[in-house]
C-alpha positions in Angstrom: 25.3 2.8 19.5 24.9 4.7 16.3 21.9 4.6 14.0 24.2 2.9 11.4 25.0 0.1 13.7 21.1 -0.8 13.6 20.7 -0.8 9.9 20.8 -4.4 8.8 20.8 -5.4 5.3 21.8 -8.9 5.0 23.5 -9.7 1.5 22.0 -6.5 0.1 18.4 -7.4 1.0 15.8 -4.8 2.3 16.1 -3.5 5.7 14.9 -6.2 8.2 12.8 -4.4 10.9 12.4 -7.4 13.0 16.0 -8.2 13.1 16.8 -4.5 14.1 14.2 -4.9 16.8 15.9 -7.9 18.3 19.2 -6.3 18.2 18.0 -3.2 19.9 16.3 -5.2 22.6 19.6 -7.3 23.2 21.6 -4.2 23.8 18.9 -2.5 25.9 18.8 -5.4 28.3 22.5 -4.9 29.4 22.7 -8.5 30.3 25.4 -10.2 32.2 26.6 -13.7 31.5 23.9 -15.2 33.9 21.0 -13.4 32.1 22.4 -13.7 28.5 21.4 -17.4 27.6 17.7 -16.7 28.1 17.7 -13.5 26.0 19.4 -15.3 23.2 17.1 -18.2 23.5 14.0 -16.0 22.9 15.5 -13.7 20.3 17.0 -16.5 18.2 13.9 -18.6 18.3 11.8 -15.7 16.9 14.4 -14.7 14.2 14.7 -18.0 12.7 11.5 -19.7 13.8 13.0 -22.5 15.6 11.5 -24.8 18.5 14.7 -25.3 20.4 17.9 -23.2 20.9 21.1 -24.3 22.5 23.9 -22.2 23.9 27.1 -24.2 24.2 30.7 -23.6 25.1 33.3 -25.9 23.4 36.8 -25.9 25.1 38.8 -27.7 22.5 42.0 -27.8 24.6 40.4 -30.0 27.2 38.2 -31.7 24.7 35.0 -30.9 26.5 31.8 -29.0 26.0 28.9 -27.8 28.0 25.4 -26.9 26.7 22.3 -25.2 27.9 19.0 -25.8 26.3 16.0 -23.6 25.9 13.6 -26.3 27.0 13.9 -28.8 29.8 14.3 -32.4 29.2 14.4 -35.9 31.0 17.9 -35.8 32.4 19.0 -39.4 31.7 17.9 -39.4 28.0 19.5 -36.0 27.4 22.7 -37.1 29.1 22.8 -40.3 26.8 22.3 -38.1 23.9 25.1 -35.7 24.8 27.5 -38.6 25.2 26.6 -39.9 21.7 27.1 -36.4 20.3 30.7 -36.4 21.9 31.4 -39.7 20.3 30.3 -38.6 16.7 31.0 -34.8 16.7 34.4 -35.2 15.2 33.0 -36.8 12.1 32.5 -33.5 10.4 33.6 -29.9 11.1 29.9 -28.8 11.2 29.3 -31.0 14.3 32.6 -30.1 15.9 31.9 -26.3 15.7 35.3 -25.5 14.2 35.5 -21.8 14.3 37.8 -21.6 11.2 35.3 -23.7 9.3 32.2 -21.6 10.3 33.9 -18.1 9.9 31.2 -15.4 10.3 28.5 -17.5 8.5 25.4 -19.2 9.9 25.5 -22.9 8.6 22.8 -25.4 8.1 22.9 -29.1 8.1 21.3 -29.0 4.7 24.5 -27.1 3.4 26.4 -30.5 3.9 24.0 -33.4 3.9 21.1 -34.4 1.6 18.0 -35.7 3.5 19.1 -39.3 2.9 22.7 -38.7 4.0 21.4 -36.9 7.1 19.0 -39.6 8.1 21.7 -42.2 7.8 24.1 -40.3 10.0 25.1 -42.1 13.5 24.8 -38.7 15.1 21.4 -38.0 13.6 20.1 -41.5 14.7 21.4 -41.3 18.2 21.3 -37.6 19.0 18.7 -35.6 17.1 16.0 -37.9 15.6 15.1 -39.5 19.0 14.2 -36.0 20.3 12.3 -35.1 17.1 15.1 -32.7 16.0 15.5 -32.6 12.2 16.9 -29.4 10.9 19.9 -27.6 12.6 21.6 -24.2 12.0 24.5 -22.7 14.1 26.8 -19.8 14.5 30.2 -20.1 16.2 32.0 -17.4 18.0 35.5 -17.7 19.1 36.3 -16.1 22.5 39.8 -16.8 24.0 40.4 -20.6 24.1 37.0 -21.7 23.7 34.0 -21.1 21.3 30.4 -20.1 21.9 27.8 -21.5 19.8 24.1 -20.7 19.3 22.1 -23.4 17.5 18.7 -23.5 16.4 16.6 -26.8 15.9 13.4 -27.4 13.9 11.4 -30.6 14.6 10.6 -33.3 12.3 7.9 -32.1 9.8 9.0 -28.6 9.7 10.7 -27.1 6.5 14.5 -26.8 6.5 16.0 -23.4 7.3 15.9 -21.2 4.3 18.2 -18.4 3.2 16.3 -15.7 5.1 16.6 -17.2 8.6 20.3 -18.0 7.7 21.0 -14.5 6.7 19.3 -13.2 9.8 21.3 -15.4 12.1 24.4 -14.3 10.3 23.6 -10.7 10.7 22.7 -11.2 14.4 26.2 -12.9 15.0 28.3 -9.8 15.5 25.9 -8.3 17.9 25.7 -11.5 19.8 29.6 -11.3 20.0 29.6 -7.7 21.2 26.9 -8.4 23.8 28.7 -11.4 25.0 31.9 -9.4 25.7 29.9 -6.7 27.3 28.1 -9.2 29.5 31.4 -10.7 30.4 32.7 -7.3 31.5 29.6 -6.6 33.6 30.0 -10.1 35.3 33.6 -9.6 36.1 32.8 -6.1 37.4 30.4 -7.6 40.0 32.8 -10.3 41.1 34.4 -10.0 44.6 38.1 -10.8 45.1 36.9 -14.1 46.7 34.8 -14.7 43.6 37.6 -14.2 41.4 40.0 -16.5 43.3 37.2 -19.3 43.6 36.5 -19.3 39.8 40.2 -18.9 38.6 41.6 -21.5 41.1 39.0 -24.2 41.8 41.9 -26.2 43.6 41.7 -23.8 46.6 39.9 -25.2 49.4 37.1 -23.1 51.1 39.3 -22.4 54.0 42.2 -21.3 51.7 39.7 -19.1 49.9 38.7 -17.4 53.2 42.2 -16.7 54.1 43.1 -15.4 50.7 40.0 -13.2 50.6 41.1 -11.7 54.2 44.5 -11.1 52.9 43.2 -9.4 49.8 41.2 -7.1 52.4 44.3 -6.1 54.0 44.0 -8.3 57.1 47.1 -9.3 59.1 47.8 -12.9 60.2 46.8 -12.1 63.5 43.6 -10.5 62.4 42.7 -13.6 60.2 43.6 -15.9 63.1 41.2 -14.1 65.4 38.4 -13.9 62.6 38.6 -17.6 61.9 39.2 -18.6 65.4 42.4 -20.5 64.6 46.1 -20.3 65.5 48.8 -18.2 63.7 50.5 -21.4 62.6 47.2 -22.5 61.0 47.0 -19.3 59.0 50.6 -19.5 57.9 50.0 -23.1 56.7 47.1 -22.0 54.6 49.3 -19.1 53.2 52.0 -21.5 52.1 49.4 -23.7 50.4 47.8 -20.6 48.7 51.2 -19.4 47.4 51.9 -22.9 45.8 48.5 -23.2 44.2 48.1 -19.8 42.7 51.9 -19.0 41.9 52.0 -16.0 44.3 54.9 -15.0 46.5 53.8 -12.9 49.4 50.8 -11.1 50.7 50.8 -8.3 48.2 51.0 -10.8 45.4 48.0 -12.6 46.6 46.1 -9.4 46.9 47.0 -8.2 43.5 45.9 -11.5 41.9 42.8 -11.5 43.8 41.7 -8.1 42.4 43.1 -8.7 38.8 43.1 -12.4 37.8 41.0 -13.1 34.8 38.8 -15.7 36.4 37.7 -17.4 33.0 41.2 -17.7 31.5 41.4 -21.4 32.0 37.9 -22.6 31.4 34.8 -21.0 29.8 32.4 -18.9 32.0 29.5 -21.4 31.8 31.7 -23.9 33.7 32.6 -21.6 36.6 29.4 -19.8 37.4 27.5 -22.5 39.4 24.7 -24.9 38.8 21.9 -22.7 39.8 22.5 -19.5 37.8 20.5 -20.3 34.6 17.1 -20.0 36.0 13.9 -22.2 35.9 13.4 -24.2 32.8 17.0 -24.1 31.6 19.0 -27.2 31.9 22.8 -27.4 31.9 24.4 -30.4 30.3 28.0 -31.5 30.5 30.0 -33.9 28.4 33.5 -34.9 27.3 34.1 -34.5 23.6 37.5 -35.9 23.1 38.0 -37.6 19.7 38.3 -41.3 19.7 
């Protein structure tokens, strides 16, 4: 990265050394998708002085979203809150994380709601206030068919987000996007053909994945039958099912798909990398968000 890339002057203001340090550290970490949430939690919390950070993927085509929190919480209460958020998120573009509405800005709840208006909102009463969250600021990043959001929360009693944290988060955004793309490339490079097939085609059974993986490794039907200790007809039956599920016609097509399929084409990465990849102290939450 060139020196120019690290010179941050939000809206013509003086060079922000702390912001530059966080940007440099983010690039130097060379994170993959499994490591990135924790890095963004720490960096964002420092930059905008927030107690809680959320990292979410909103898949508008399916009407669902999933979020990771920087702090752990009691599961049943949080699940109830996320269900309430799903019910009310379409009441305003700020809550639905519309990428066109946000653009490249960092937006705050105070940009749209007075104190009185916010306190009266059902989403505030059911989702944020019961957990002591009062002030909210987010960035939204479009990536394929989903959006990635980073949101900071300040607790009740703290001042609202001012212009400096807003400008910092907006200036941080393009670097988050670039590092996210790099993290996805690193993650993809580390995936085996079996991983790609498992993530891209969750409808494949474990045995079908085994057969497809051995095909991708150049094994014949006879080899696979011997490896799995099954008959040739069983291998052929699995191949027929694999063809139908992944749209491949023939052994070569299966091998090509196994090595080249974009595994996150249908669903965001957070939904496909497994339950235990986020580390201790990070909690994954799932919820449907279809408008009612």
